[in-house]
N, C-alpha and C positions, 0 to 999 in steps of 0.2 A: 504494500500500500504506500503510495506516495504522500509526502507531506507538503503542506503549503510552504513555499520557499520565501515568500514575502509576507511578513505579518500584516494584519489589518492595522491601518493607521488613519490619521485624519485626512490623508490624500484620497481615501476610498469614498465611494458612495455607499452610505450606511443607513439602513432603516432599523430602528430598534435600539434598545438600551445597551450601553457598554457593559452593564452588569448582567446581561442575559447569560444564563448558564450554557447556551448553545449558540454558536456562530455558524451560519450557513453562508459560504462563499460560493458564488457562481461565476465561472468564466463563461461568457456568452457572446453570441453574435446576433445582432438584431435581425438579420436576414435569414438566419437558420430556422427552418421549420420546426425542428425539435425544440429549440429554445422558445419558439412561439407556443408550443404545446406545454412546455414547462412553466411558462410565466403565470398562468392562472393557478397552477398547482402550488407554486411558491406563495402566491397571494393567499390561497386557502390555508397554507401552513402558518403564515404570519397571523392570520385571523385566529386560527385555532390556538396557537401557542402564545400569542400576545407578547407580554414582556419577558417571556422565557426564551424568545428567539430573536437574534440579531441577524439581519440579512445584508450581505455585501454583494454588489454587482461589479464585476471587472470585465472590461472589453477584451474580446478575443476574436477579432474579425478574421474570417477565413477567406483565403484568396478565391475560392470557388464562388463566392457570393460577390457579385460586382458592386453592390451598393454598401456592403458591410463596413468598409473603412470610413467612408463619408458618414454613414449612419452613426458609427461610434464617435467620430469627431463632432457630428451634429448633436449628439447627446451631451457631449462635454460643454458645448456652448450654453445651453440652459442650466447645466450643472454649475457653471460659473455665476449664474444668477439665482441659485438655490431652487431650481426647478428641474433638476435631473429626473426625479421619479415621475413627474408629470410627462416628461418627454419619453422616458423609458416605456411607460404604459401606452402612450400614443403610438410609438413606433411598433410595439408588438400588436396593437389593435389594427394598425394599417400596414402590416408587414409585407403585403403584396406589392407595395409601391414605396420604396425608400429612396427614390431618386432625389437629387438636390431640390427640385421644385416642390416635391412633397414635404421635404424637411423644412423648407422655407414656410410652407403653409402651416405646418404644425407649430413652428416657432411663433408665427403670427397669432395663432389661436391661444398661445400661452401668454400673449401680450408682450412679447419680446421683439426687439428691432430686427426684422428679417434681413435688412441690408447688412447689419453687422455679422449675422450668421454667414451670409454669402461671402463676405470678405474673409471671415475666419476660415471657411472651407477652401477658398482660393489660395489663401496664404499658408494653409496647413497649421494654423495657430494651435490646434489641439492634438496635432499628430504625435508630439513627444509624449503626451499623457497616455494616448492610446497605445503607443509603442511600449511604454513602461509597463502597462497592464499586460500586454501581449508577452513581453519578455519575461515577466514574473510568472506568467502561465507556463511558458516553455520550461523555465527552471523548476516549476512545480510538477512537471510531467503531463501537462495538458496536451492532449492529442486530438481533441475534437470538442464540439460543443453540443449541449451544455455539459460542463464538467463541474461537479460540486465537491466541496470540502466541508466536512463537519468537524468543528473544533480543530482545524488544522490538518485533518487526515482526509485523504481523497476518499470519496464515497463512490464505490464502484457498483453498487446494487442498482436496481430499478428505481427510477425517480417517479414512479406512479405514487399517488398520494399516500395510500396505506403503507407502502413499504418504507418510504422516506419518513413518514410520520412516526412509524415504529422505531426507526433508527434514531430520530431526534428524541423521542420519549425515553429511550434507553440511556441517553446522556444527561437527562435532567435529574 
């Protein structure tokens, strides 16, 4: 079983209490269909476990997905405005179209300046953050998405709700 090579820090996108007994880290790709299937399962886990679960999302855009890199960078832009999770949810909801024009529309719906997103994407402003997430994933043994870690240990079982909920329960 692989371990998380990069500890959770303030640089991460985190939902939940730092005091939670269980931390679930996901390396994900916004264009990945399996990540799209996992997103509502994670939301259900968060609702079920409440303050006992802390969730961390890290970008791991796969080359096979043509929109994945810009989608990851496009999520970091709202992240810089404290709206990462709103963009995260919007992108998984509209996963079939993550082209730059769609990202601009989502950012506008969040009340953020779309022209700034377009400039950030053109300049690769958030590329280093996405690369840092990706490199941390590689060091942690990530080979595909979604890949989950529970309290720093890679979770290799099924990520269907009942199986992962039982694994979380065993750590509480």
